[in-house]
N, CA, C and O atoms as CSV, one atom per row, in Angstrom:
chain,resi,resn,atom,element,x,y,z
A,1,MET,N,N,-3.072,11.468,-6.835
A,1,MET,CA,C,-3.414,10.409,-7.752
A,1,MET,C,C,-4.274,9.384,-7.025
A,1,MET,O,O,-3.912,8.932,-5.939
A,2,VAL,N,N,-5.395,9.018,-7.603
A,2,VAL,CA,C,-6.297,8.038,-7.018
A,2,VAL,C,C,-6.147,6.742,-7.788
A,2,VAL,O,O,-6.190,6.741,-9.018
A,3,VAL,N,N,-5.970,5.636,-7.076
A,3,VAL,CA,C,-5.856,4.323,-7.692
A,3,VAL,C,C,-7.109,3.548,-7.347
A,3,VAL,O,O,-7.528,3.523,-6.190
A,4,ARG,N,N,-7.702,2.923,-8.327
A,4,ARG,CA,C,-8.887,2.101,-8.110
A,4,ARG,C,C,-8.577,0.657,-8.462
A,4,ARG,O,O,-7.886,0.384,-9.444
A,5,ILE,N,N,-9.082,-0.253,-7.669
A,5,ILE,CA,C,-9.008,-1.674,-7.991
A,5,ILE,C,C,-10.362,-2.021,-8.572
A,5,ILE,O,O,-11.392,-1.791,-7.938
A,6,GLU,N,N,-10.366,-2.566,-9.758
A,6,GLU,CA,C,-11.639,-2.895,-10.388
A,6,GLU,C,C,-11.852,-4.393,-10.316
A,6,GLU,O,O,-11.003,-5.167,-10.758
A,7,ILE,N,N,-12.967,-4.799,-9.768
A,7,ILE,CA,C,-13.335,-6.202,-9.654
A,7,ILE,C,C,-14.484,-6.443,-10.619
A,7,ILE,O,O,-15.516,-5.780,-10.522
A,8,ARG,N,N,-14.329,-7.368,-11.538
A,8,ARG,CA,C,-15.364,-7.648,-12.529
A,8,ARG,C,C,-16.083,-8.945,-12.194
A,8,ARG,O,O,-15.633,-9.708,-11.338
A,9,LYS,N,N,-17.169,-9.188,-12.849
A,9,LYS,CA,C,-18.014,-10.368,-12.708
A,9,LYS,C,C,-18.691,-10.356,-11.350
A,9,LYS,O,O,-19.282,-9.349,-10.961
A,10,ASP,N,N,-18.611,-11.467,-10.624
A,10,ASP,CA,C,-19.362,-11.598,-9.373
A,10,ASP,C,C,-18.584,-11.169,-8.138
A,10,ASP,O,O,-19.071,-11.362,-7.024
A,11,GLY,N,N,-17.453,-10.624,-8.283
A,11,GLY,CA,C,-16.669,-10.206,-7.125
A,11,GLY,C,C,-15.238,-10.635,-7.299
A,11,GLY,O,O,-14.844,-11.052,-8.388
A,12,GLY,N,N,-14.456,-10.541,-6.253
A,12,GLY,CA,C,-13.063,-10.920,-6.390
A,12,GLY,C,C,-12.419,-11.179,-5.057
A,12,GLY,O,O,-12.888,-10.725,-4.012
A,13,GLU,N,N,-11.334,-11.918,-5.115
A,13,GLU,CA,C,-10.585,-12.225,-3.913
A,13,GLU,C,C,-9.571,-11.125,-3.665
A,13,GLU,O,O,-8.808,-10.747,-4.555
A,14,CYS,N,N,-9.576,-10.625,-2.459
A,14,CYS,CA,C,-8.661,-9.563,-2.057
A,14,CYS,C,C,-8.089,-9.905,-0.693
A,14,CYS,O,O,-8.497,-10.868,-0.043
A,15,ILE,N,N,-7.143,-9.094,-0.286
A,15,ILE,CA,C,-6.609,-9.201,1.066
A,15,ILE,C,C,-6.661,-7.816,1.693
A,15,ILE,O,O,-6.533,-6.794,1.020
A,16,ILE,N,N,-6.851,-7.822,2.983
A,16,ILE,CA,C,-6.719,-6.596,3.761
A,16,ILE,C,C,-5.450,-6.750,4.580
A,16,ILE,O,O,-5.263,-7.740,5.287
A,17,ILE,N,N,-4.590,-5.763,4.474
A,17,ILE,CA,C,-3.339,-5.759,5.228
A,17,ILE,C,C,-3.423,-4.645,6.256
A,17,ILE,O,O,-3.714,-3.496,5.924
A,18,SER,N,N,-3.167,-4.996,7.494
A,18,SER,CA,C,-3.080,-3.984,8.548
A,18,SER,C,C,-1.722,-4.159,9.217
A,18,SER,O,O,-1.219,-5.274,9.359
A,19,PHE,N,N,-1.143,-3.038,9.623
A,19,PHE,CA,C,0.167,-3.132,10.258
A,19,PHE,C,C,0.313,-2.084,11.352
A,19,PHE,O,O,-0.397,-1.079,11.391
A,20,ARG,N,N,1.254,-2.360,12.232
A,20,ARG,CA,C,1.588,-1.440,13.324
A,20,ARG,C,C,3.086,-1.492,13.511
A,20,ARG,O,O,3.662,-2.563,13.701
A,21,THR,N,N,3.716,-0.331,13.458
A,21,THR,CA,C,5.161,-0.284,13.685
A,21,THR,C,C,5.435,-0.303,15.185
A,21,THR,O,O,4.626,0.169,15.983
A,22,ASN,N,N,6.560,-0.843,15.545
A,22,ASN,CA,C,7.027,-0.869,16.931
A,22,ASN,C,C,8.253,0.030,17.009
A,22,ASN,O,O,9.372,-0.438,16.802
A,23,PRO,N,N,8.058,1.326,17.308
A,23,PRO,CA,C,9.170,2.288,17.262
A,23,PRO,C,C,10.390,1.872,18.075
A,23,PRO,O,O,11.519,2.170,17.683
A,24,GLU,N,N,10.185,1.187,19.199
A,24,GLU,CA,C,11.313,0.805,20.048
A,24,GLU,C,C,12.184,-0.277,19.407
A,24,GLU,O,O,13.316,-0.486,19.842
A,25,ARG,N,N,11.680,-0.963,18.387
A,25,ARG,CA,C,12.450,-2.013,17.722
A,25,ARG,C,C,13.327,-1.481,16.583
A,25,ARG,O,O,14.238,-2.173,16.128
A,26,PHE,N,N,13.058,-0.268,16.129
A,26,PHE,CA,C,13.865,0.327,15.071
A,26,PHE,C,C,15.147,0.880,15.681
A,26,PHE,O,O,15.143,1.376,16.807
A,27,SER,N,N,16.235,0.795,14.939
A,27,SER,CA,C,17.514,1.291,15.456
A,27,SER,C,C,17.557,2.810,15.507
A,27,SER,O,O,18.354,3.382,16.251
A,28,SER,N,N,16.700,3.476,14.716
A,28,SER,CA,C,16.672,4.941,14.697
A,28,SER,C,C,15.376,5.416,14.042
A,28,SER,O,O,14.657,4.633,13.421
A,29,ASP,N,N,15.092,6.702,14.191
A,29,ASP,CA,C,13.946,7.287,13.485
A,29,ASP,C,C,14.151,7.191,11.980
A,29,ASP,O,O,13.197,6.999,11.227
A,30,TYR,N,N,15.398,7.327,11.547
A,30,TYR,CA,C,15.709,7.241,10.119
A,30,TYR,C,C,15.282,5.885,9.549
A,30,TYR,O,O,14.726,5.816,8.453
A,31,GLU,N,N,15.543,4.808,10.297
A,31,GLU,CA,C,15.175,3.467,9.829
A,31,GLU,C,C,13.649,3.327,9.749
A,31,GLU,O,O,13.133,2.725,8.807
A,32,ARG,N,N,12.941,3.870,10.714
A,32,ARG,CA,C,11.476,3.823,10.698
A,32,ARG,C,C,10.928,4.607,9.508
A,32,ARG,O,O,9.991,4.160,8.846
A,33,ILE,N,N,11.504,5.765,9.237
A,33,ILE,CA,C,11.092,6.563,8.081
A,33,ILE,C,C,11.384,5.795,6.788
A,33,ILE,O,O,10.610,5.869,5.834
A,34,ALA,N,N,12.495,5.063,6.756
A,34,ALA,CA,C,12.845,4.268,5.574
A,34,ALA,C,C,11.767,3.230,5.285
A,34,ALA,O,O,11.442,2.985,4.124
A,35,PHE,N,N,11.209,2.616,6.330
A,35,PHE,CA,C,10.116,1.656,6.143
A,35,PHE,C,C,8.944,2.323,5.419
A,35,PHE,O,O,8.453,1.804,4.417
A,36,PHE,N,N,8.501,3.465,5.923
A,36,PHE,CA,C,7.363,4.147,5.319
A,36,PHE,C,C,7.674,4.627,3.901
A,36,PHE,O,O,6.805,4.584,3.030
A,37,ARG,N,N,8.882,5.075,3.666
A,37,ARG,CA,C,9.257,5.510,2.318
A,37,ARG,C,C,9.253,4.349,1.338
A,37,ARG,O,O,8.800,4.497,0.203
A,38,LYS,N,N,9.754,3.194,1.763
A,38,LYS,CA,C,9.755,2.033,0.878
A,38,LYS,C,C,8.343,1.548,0.589
A,38,LYS,O,O,8.081,1.005,-0.484
A,39,LEU,N,N,7.443,1.736,1.527
A,39,LEU,CA,C,6.063,1.317,1.321
A,39,LEU,C,C,5.274,2.348,0.507
A,39,LEU,O,O,4.641,1.997,-0.489
A,40,HIS,N,N,5.309,3.604,0.923
A,40,HIS,CA,C,4.468,4.642,0.324
A,40,HIS,C,C,5.172,5.538,-0.687
A,40,HIS,O,O,4.501,6.229,-1.454
A,41,GLY,N,N,6.491,5.550,-0.714
A,41,GLY,CA,C,7.222,6.488,-1.545
A,41,GLY,C,C,7.352,7.826,-0.827
A,41,GLY,O,O,6.901,7.966,0.310
A,42,TRP,N,N,7.971,8.815,-1.485
A,42,TRP,CA,C,8.144,10.121,-0.858
A,42,TRP,C,C,8.468,11.166,-1.912
A,42,TRP,O,O,8.800,10.842,-3.053
A,43,LYS,N,N,8.365,12.416,-1.510
A,43,LYS,CA,C,8.711,13.537,-2.367
A,43,LYS,C,C,10.066,14.067,-1.916
A,43,LYS,O,O,10.255,14.398,-0.745
A,44,GLN,N,N,10.993,14.145,-2.840
A,44,GLN,CA,C,12.339,14.637,-2.543
A,44,GLN,C,C,12.490,16.036,-3.141
A,44,GLN,O,O,12.155,16.254,-4.305
A,45,THR,N,N,12.988,16.970,-2.355
A,45,THR,CA,C,13.265,18.325,-2.827
A,45,THR,C,C,14.773,18.519,-2.875
A,45,THR,O,O,15.473,18.319,-1.883
A,46,VAL,N,N,15.261,18.914,-4.050
A,46,VAL,CA,C,16.699,19.106,-4.253
A,46,VAL,C,C,16.952,20.564,-4.618
A,46,VAL,O,O,16.498,21.032,-5.662
A,47,PRO,N,N,17.681,21.286,-3.755
A,47,PRO,CA,C,18.031,22.663,-4.120
A,47,PRO,C,C,19.214,22.662,-5.095
A,47,PRO,O,O,20.212,21.974,-4.886
A,48,ARG,N,N,19.075,23.449,-6.161
A,48,ARG,CA,C,20.147,23.530,-7.148
A,48,ARG,C,C,20.076,24.884,-7.841
A,48,ARG,O,O,19.026,25.278,-8.349
A,49,ASN,N,N,21.184,25.582,-7.857
A,49,ASN,CA,C,21.274,26.881,-8.537
A,49,ASN,C,C,20.193,27.864,-8.076
A,49,ASN,O,O,19.611,28.585,-8.886
A,50,GLY,N,N,19.939,27.881,-6.793
A,50,GLY,CA,C,18.973,28.815,-6.238
A,50,GLY,C,C,17.519,28.420,-6.447
A,50,GLY,O,O,16.618,29.185,-6.101
A,51,LYS,N,N,17.273,27.243,-7.005
A,51,LYS,CA,C,15.906,26.756,-7.220
A,51,LYS,C,C,15.734,25.429,-6.504
A,51,LYS,O,O,16.706,24.728,-6.221
A,52,ASN,N,N,14.488,25.094,-6.216
A,52,ASN,CA,C,14.171,23.793,-5.635
A,52,ASN,C,C,13.496,22.927,-6.690
A,52,ASN,O,O,12.536,23.342,-7.339
A,53,TYR,N,N,14.009,21.734,-6.844
A,53,TYR,CA,C,13.434,20.774,-7.779
A,53,TYR,C,C,12.825,19.641,-6.969
A,53,TYR,O,O,13.459,19.106,-6.060
A,54,GLU,N,N,11.585,19.276,-7.305
A,54,GLU,CA,C,10.900,18.209,-6.581
A,54,GLU,C,C,10.815,16.959,-7.449
A,54,GLU,O,O,10.510,17.017,-8.640
A,55,TYR,N,N,11.095,15.834,-6.810
A,55,TYR,CA,C,11.046,14.545,-7.477
A,55,TYR,C,C,10.178,13.605,-6.660
A,55,TYR,O,O,10.241,13.613,-5.430
A,56,ARG,N,N,9.383,12.807,-7.320
A,56,ARG,CA,C,8.578,11.797,-6.649
A,56,ARG,C,C,9.345,10.487,-6.699
A,56,ARG,O,O,9.664,9.987,-7.777
A,57,ARG,N,N,9.639,9.933,-5.531
A,57,ARG,CA,C,10.309,8.640,-5.417
A,57,ARG,C,C,9.245,7.607,-5.075
A,57,ARG,O,O,8.562,7.723,-4.057
A,58,ASN,N,N,9.107,6.607,-5.919
A,58,ASN,CA,C,8.050,5.625,-5.747
A,58,ASN,C,C,8.345,4.644,-4.624
A,58,ASN,O,O,9.498,4.314,-4.347
A,59,GLY,N,N,7.277,4.189,-3.988
A,59,GLY,CA,C,7.332,3.117,-3.012
A,59,GLY,C,C,6.614,1.906,-3.575
A,59,GLY,O,O,6.116,1.942,-4.700
A,60,LEU,N,N,6.559,0.847,-2.808
A,60,LEU,CA,C,5.928,-0.394,-3.252
A,60,LEU,C,C,4.477,-0.176,-3.669
A,60,LEU,O,O,4.041,-0.707,-4.690
A,61,LEU,N,N,3.730,0.596,-2.893
A,61,LEU,CA,C,2.316,0.783,-3.200
A,61,LEU,C,C,2.069,1.608,-4.461
A,61,LEU,O,O,0.933,1.682,-4.929
A,62,ASP,N,N,3.100,2.223,-5.014
A,62,ASP,CA,C,2.942,2.899,-6.299
A,62,ASP,C,C,2.828,1.888,-7.442
A,62,ASP,O,O,2.297,2.212,-8.504
A,63,SER,N,N,3.321,0.674,-7.229
A,63,SER,CA,C,3.253,-0.345,-8.271
A,63,SER,C,C,2.203,-1.418,-7.987
A,63,SER,O,O,1.990,-2.307,-8.811
A,64,VAL,N,N,1.549,-1.341,-6.833
A,64,VAL,CA,C,0.526,-2.320,-6.469
A,64,VAL,C,C,-0.807,-1.586,-6.319
A,64,VAL,O,O,-0.948,-0.753,-5.425
A,65,PRO,N,N,-1.786,-1.879,-7.175
A,65,PRO,CA,C,-3.091,-1.239,-7.012
A,65,PRO,C,C,-3.664,-1.566,-5.633
A,65,PRO,O,O,-3.658,-2.721,-5.207
A,66,HIS,N,N,-4.150,-0.553,-4.951
A,66,HIS,CA,C,-4.656,-0.746,-3.597
A,66,HIS,C,C,-5.691,0.328,-3.290
A,66,HIS,O,O,-5.831,1.312,-4.016
A,67,GLU,N,N,-6.394,0.116,-2.218
A,67,GLU,CA,C,-7.335,1.107,-1.700
A,67,GLU,C,C,-7.024,1.283,-0.221
A,67,GLU,O,O,-7.047,0.322,0.549
A,68,LYS,N,N,-6.735,2.512,0.164
A,68,LYS,CA,C,-6.445,2.805,1.569
A,68,LYS,C,C,-7.745,2.787,2.357
A,68,LYS,O,O,-8.721,3.432,1.975
A,69,ILE,N,N,-7.753,2.045,3.458
A,69,ILE,CA,C,-8.919,1.976,4.332
A,69,ILE,C,C,-8.699,2.880,5.543
A,69,ILE,O,O,-9.615,3.575,5.983
A,70,ALA,N,N,-7.496,2.864,6.068
A,70,ALA,CA,C,-7.097,3.716,7.194
A,70,ALA,C,C,-5.591,3.945,7.047
A,70,ALA,O,O,-4.978,3.431,6.112
A,71,ASP,N,N,-4.994,4.708,7.957
A,71,ASP,CA,C,-3.570,5.020,7.837
A,71,ASP,C,C,-2.688,3.791,7.684
A,71,ASP,O,O,-1.729,3.821,6.914
A,72,SER,N,N,-2.982,2.732,8.384
A,72,SER,CA,C,-2.146,1.537,8.333
A,72,SER,C,C,-2.935,0.304,7.899
A,72,SER,O,O,-2.617,-0.819,8.292
A,73,VAL,N,N,-3.959,0.523,7.090
A,73,VAL,CA,C,-4.803,-0.568,6.607
A,73,VAL,C,C,-5.136,-0.313,5.145
A,73,VAL,O,O,-5.583,0.777,4.789
A,74,PHE,N,N,-4.919,-1.318,4.293
A,74,PHE,CA,C,-5.270,-1.152,2.892
A,74,PHE,C,C,-5.700,-2.478,2.278
A,74,PHE,O,O,-5.379,-3.555,2.778
A,75,LEU,N,N,-6.433,-2.364,1.184
A,75,LEU,CA,C,-7.008,-3.490,0.455
A,75,LEU,C,C,-6.212,-3.681,-0.825
A,75,LEU,O,O,-5.922,-2.718,-1.535
A,76,VAL,N,N,-5.858,-4.936,-1.119
A,76,VAL,CA,C,-5.065,-5.268,-2.292
A,76,VAL,C,C,-5.670,-6.509,-2.937
A,76,VAL,O,O,-6.132,-7.408,-2.234
A,77,ALA,N,N,-5.674,-6.569,-4.265
A,77,ALA,CA,C,-6.127,-7.781,-4.951
A,77,ALA,C,C,-5.221,-8.943,-4.546
A,77,ALA,O,O,-4.012,-8.777,-4.382
A,78,LYS,N,N,-5.819,-10.104,-4.389
A,78,LYS,CA,C,-5.066,-11.267,-3.897
A,78,LYS,C,C,-3.887,-11.621,-4.800
A,78,LYS,O,O,-2.907,-12.202,-4.334
A,79,GLU,N,N,-3.970,-11.282,-6.071
A,79,GLU,CA,C,-2.872,-11.588,-6.991
A,79,GLU,C,C,-1.573,-10.875,-6.613
A,79,GLU,O,O,-0.498,-11.267,-7.067
A,80,HIS,N,N,-1.664,-9.833,-5.788
A,80,HIS,CA,C,-0.475,-9.097,-5.360
A,80,HIS,C,C,-0.025,-9.470,-3.944
A,80,HIS,O,O,0.857,-8.825,-3.377
A,81,MET,N,N,-0.635,-10.510,-3.384
A,81,MET,CA,C,-0.345,-10.876,-2.003
A,81,MET,C,C,1.116,-11.260,-1.798
A,81,MET,O,O,1.712,-10.872,-0.794
A,82,ARG,N,N,1.707,-12.012,-2.721
A,82,ARG,CA,C,3.073,-12.486,-2.545
A,82,ARG,C,C,4.061,-11.330,-2.391
A,82,ARG,O,O,4.916,-11.359,-1.506
A,83,ILE,N,N,3.950,-10.322,-3.242
A,83,ILE,CA,C,4.870,-9.191,-3.174
A,83,ILE,C,C,4.700,-8.414,-1.867
A,83,ILE,O,O,5.673,-7.911,-1.306
A,84,MET,N,N,3.459,-8.323,-1.390
A,84,MET,CA,C,3.203,-7.621,-0.130
A,84,MET,C,C,3.752,-8.421,1.047
A,84,MET,O,O,4.351,-7.850,1.959
A,85,GLU,N,N,3.553,-9.739,1.034
A,85,GLU,CA,C,4.092,-10.583,2.111
A,85,GLU,C,C,5.615,-10.507,2.167
A,85,GLU,O,O,6.198,-10.435,3.249
A,86,GLU,N,N,6.255,-10.522,1.004
A,86,GLU,CA,C,7.714,-10.439,0.972
A,86,GLU,C,C,8.199,-9.133,1.597
A,86,GLU,O,O,9.166,-9.125,2.359
A,87,PHE,N,N,7.527,-8.035,1.272
A,87,PHE,CA,C,7.916,-6.747,1.843
A,87,PHE,C,C,7.785,-6.766,3.366
A,87,PHE,O,O,8.717,-6.390,4.077
A,88,PHE,N,N,6.627,-7.204,3.862
A,88,PHE,CA,C,6.424,-7.177,5.313
A,88,PHE,C,C,7.304,-8.188,6.037
A,88,PHE,O,O,7.663,-7.954,7.191
A,89,ARG,N,N,7.664,-9.295,5.411
A,89,ARG,CA,C,8.591,-10.248,6.045
A,89,ARG,C,C,9.963,-9.613,6.276
A,89,ARG,O,O,10.634,-9.917,7.263
A,90,GLU,N,N,10.379,-8.726,5.357
A,90,GLU,CA,C,11.659,-8.032,5.539
A,90,GLU,C,C,11.663,-7.179,6.807
A,90,GLU,O,O,12.718,-6.932,7.392
A,91,TRP,N,N,10.491,-6.736,7.222
A,91,TRP,CA,C,10.366,-5.821,8.364
A,91,TRP,C,C,9.706,-6.485,9.577
A,91,TRP,O,O,9.371,-5.789,10.535
A,92,GLU,N,N,9.509,-7.808,9.569
A,92,GLU,CA,C,8.691,-8.455,10.593
A,92,GLU,C,C,9.244,-8.343,12.013
A,92,GLU,O,O,8.491,-8.508,12.973
A,93,GLU,N,N,10.525,-8.071,12.170
A,93,GLU,CA,C,11.067,-7.874,13.514
A,93,GLU,C,C,10.699,-6.514,14.087
A,93,GLU,O,O,10.799,-6.295,15.295
A,94,LYS,N,N,10.274,-5.598,13.219
A,94,LYS,CA,C,9.999,-4.221,13.642
A,94,LYS,C,C,8.558,-3.791,13.402
A,94,LYS,O,O,8.106,-2.779,13.938
A,95,VAL,N,N,7.842,-4.567,12.591
A,95,VAL,CA,C,6.475,-4.205,12.210
A,95,VAL,C,C,5.580,-5.428,12.395
A,95,VAL,O,O,5.863,-6.493,11.847
A,96,ASP,N,N,4.510,-5.280,13.156
A,96,ASP,CA,C,3.508,-6.332,13.276
A,96,ASP,C,C,2.502,-6.138,12.155
A,96,ASP,O,O,2.063,-5.016,11.904
A,97,TYR,N,N,2.132,-7.216,11.480
A,97,TYR,CA,C,1.168,-7.095,10.392
A,97,TYR,C,C,0.241,-8.302,10.354
A,97,TYR,O,O,0.593,-9.396,10.795
A,98,ASP,N,N,-0.935,-8.076,9.825
A,98,ASP,CA,C,-1.924,-9.128,9.612
A,98,ASP,C,C,-2.390,-9.052,8.175
A,98,ASP,O,O,-2.574,-7.967,7.623
A,99,ILE,N,N,-2.578,-10.214,7.576
A,99,ILE,CA,C,-3.128,-10.294,6.230
A,99,ILE,C,C,-4.382,-11.150,6.320
A,99,ILE,O,O,-4.336,-12.306,6.740
A,100,MET,N,N,-5.497,-10.563,5.919
A,100,MET,CA,C,-6.782,-11.251,5.995
A,100,MET,C,C,-7.364,-11.416,4.597
A,100,MET,O,O,-7.411,-10.461,3.821
A,101,ASP,N,N,-7.802,-12.622,4.282
A,101,ASP,CA,C,-8.472,-12.873,3.010
A,101,ASP,C,C,-9.900,-12.349,3.071
A,101,ASP,O,O,-10.594,-12.518,4.074
A,102,VAL,N,N,-10.327,-11.717,1.997
A,102,VAL,CA,C,-11.715,-11.265,1.881
A,102,VAL,C,C,-12.189,-11.532,0.461
A,102,VAL,O,O,-11.395,-11.557,-0.479
A,103,VAL,N,N,-13.490,-11.732,0.320
A,103,VAL,CA,C,-14.102,-11.870,-0.996
A,103,VAL,C,C,-15.105,-10.744,-1.123
A,103,VAL,O,O,-15.968,-10.570,-0.263
A,104,LEU,N,N,-14.993,-9.989,-2.186
A,104,LEU,CA,C,-15.892,-8.866,-2.410
A,104,LEU,C,C,-17.026,-9.285,-3.323
A,104,LEU,O,O,-16.827,-10.008,-4.299
A,105,LYS,N,N,-18.193,-8.828,-2.997
A,105,LYS,CA,C,-19.346,-9.076,-3.854
A,105,LYS,C,C,-19.592,-7.834,-4.685
A,105,LYS,O,O,-19.574,-6.713,-4.176
A,106,ALA,N,N,-19.821,-8.045,-5.965
A,106,ALA,CA,C,-20.071,-6.919,-6.864
A,106,ALA,C,C,-21.496,-6.421,-6.689
A,106,ALA,O,O,-22.419,-7.193,-6.431
A,107,ARG,N,N,-21.649,-5.114,-6.836
A,107,ARG,CA,C,-22.964,-4.489,-6.870
A,107,ARG,C,C,-23.130,-3.872,-8.240
A,107,ARG,O,O,-22.168,-3.366,-8.819
A,108,ARG,N,N,-24.312,-3.908,-8.750
A,108,ARG,CA,C,-24.545,-3.339,-10.083
A,108,ARG,C,C,-24.468,-1.823,-10.034
A,108,ARG,O,O,-25.088,-1.173,-9.192
A,109,HIS,N,N,-23.689,-1.279,-10.961
A,109,HIS,CA,C,-23.560,0.162,-11.139
A,109,HIS,C,C,-23.872,0.457,-12.604
A,109,HIS,O,O,-23.054,0.174,-13.479
A,110,GLY,N,N,-25.016,1.006,-12.870
A,110,GLY,CA,C,-25.337,1.366,-14.250
A,110,GLY,C,C,-25.569,0.146,-15.096
A,110,GLY,O,O,-26.285,-0.773,-14.698
A,111,HIS,N,N,-24.954,0.135,-16.286
A,111,HIS,CA,C,-25.186,-0.909,-17.277
A,111,HIS,C,C,-24.171,-2.033,-17.257
A,111,HIS,O,O,-24.295,-2.987,-18.024
A,112,ASN,N,N,-23.193,-1.945,-16.417
A,112,ASN,CA,C,-22.197,-3.005,-16.386
A,112,ASN,C,C,-22.188,-3.661,-15.019
A,112,ASN,O,O,-22.829,-3.178,-14.085
A,113,ASN,N,N,-21.484,-4.730,-14.907
A,113,ASN,CA,C,-21.408,-5.469,-13.644
A,113,ASN,C,C,-19.993,-5.388,-13.127
A,113,ASN,O,O,-19.248,-6.367,-13.165
A,114,ARG,N,N,-19.620,-4.200,-12.636
A,114,ARG,CA,C,-18.285,-4.036,-12.078
A,114,ARG,C,C,-18.380,-3.210,-10.819
A,114,ARG,O,O,-19.320,-2.440,-10.620
A,115,THR,N,N,-17.397,-3.387,-9.985
A,115,THR,CA,C,-17.336,-2.655,-8.723
A,115,THR,C,C,-15.995,-1.978,-8.619
A,115,THR,O,O,-14.957,-2.611,-8.814
A,116,ASN,N,N,-16.006,-0.719,-8.317
A,116,ASN,CA,C,-14.767,-0.025,-7.983
A,116,ASN,C,C,-14.652,-0.024,-6.489
A,116,ASN,O,O,-15.588,0.352,-5.783
A,117,ILE,N,N,-13.491,-0.449,-5.996
A,117,ILE,CA,C,-13.290,-0.502,-4.554
A,117,ILE,C,C,-12.723,0.808,-4.098
A,117,ILE,O,O,-12.471,0.991,-2.907
């Protein structure tokens, strides 16, 4: 599934979030995996009656429109900054993160004045 953030008019205010986990600060690999699952979600496979059933478990980024820039870097509309800050504050003892404000300038595409990030 591809998610696009659409910025209309002359551009929009966004944030870039970058983070780095500190594996030695987590109490276990399970706890570190829990961080990534809460952020990105995961696919769960449940065996039942000789069959495997797959379920998609949503993470925070499933409800926040974003654009992935790199493995640990993504762009989010500024209107979603509070929810992202709250999430990373919960993990701040184990995850270093930076939030940078950016303003995007729109480029004309066809007949409308919108930019897909």
